[in-house]
C-alpha positions, 0 to 999 in steps of 0.5 A: 291171470285171472284178475278179482277184487272190485269192479267198476260199473261198466265191468259189471255192465257189461257182465250182463249183457250175455243174458240176452242170449238166454231171453233170445232161447227163452221167447219161443216158450213164452208165446202161450203167456204173451197170449194171455198177457199182452202187456208182457208182450211188450215188456219183451218187446226189444228181445222180440226185435232181436229174434228176427236177426238171432234166428235167421235161417228158420228151421235150417242152417241158424248161422247167427247162433252159431256165430253168438256161441263162438264169438261167446266162448272165444272172445269172451270166455278164454280170454284171460284179460277180461275180468272173471266176473263178465268171462264167468256170467258169458259162460252161465248164459252160454250154458243157460242158453243151451239148455233151452235151446236142447229143450226146444230141439228135443221137443220137436224132435220128439214130435210132441210141438212142431214148430209153429208152436215153437215159433221165436216171434211173438204176436203169432197166433198159437193153435191150441194146445194140451195143458201140459205143452202150456204148463210145460212151456209156462215154466220154461219161460218163467224159469229161464226168465227168473234166472236171468233177472237173479243173474242180472241183479247179482252181477250188477251187484258185482256178485256171482250169481249161483244158480244150482248146477249152471254156477259149478259149469260155468266156473270151472269153464272160467278158472 
């Protein structure tokens, strides 16, 4: 049974919590911006402190992202006892994070960038890259941060964030 209606402050705050996942997946794309604007790196310091834990295992078997994914799907999205706003936002955060992880893996697979450029730890020296890669990374980082900020603001207001394709998929999974 899906409960809808007035939401409490606790439910609104809990619905914002899963958006840490897309921020962790967007962090590797922000390296060029962090080098160009060092105060921006300070803004993302709490997220960058979680990055070594989240990406534990390196390029091989990264077990923490898999565990987080399974935990959110089974524990939140498929749990009908949890309010719809929380389940919807958890699914939307999973989809945003999945899209960013997919782009990251495709860039590595096609050998467009190397693993040093996509290092999730802020503060690493980023080697020189061509303009296309810099613009692509900046757009991916700023776009995903924009989507997350919009979704968090909407969640704090108690509304569903309507991101064109992602929200339709999230809604279909949380009916």
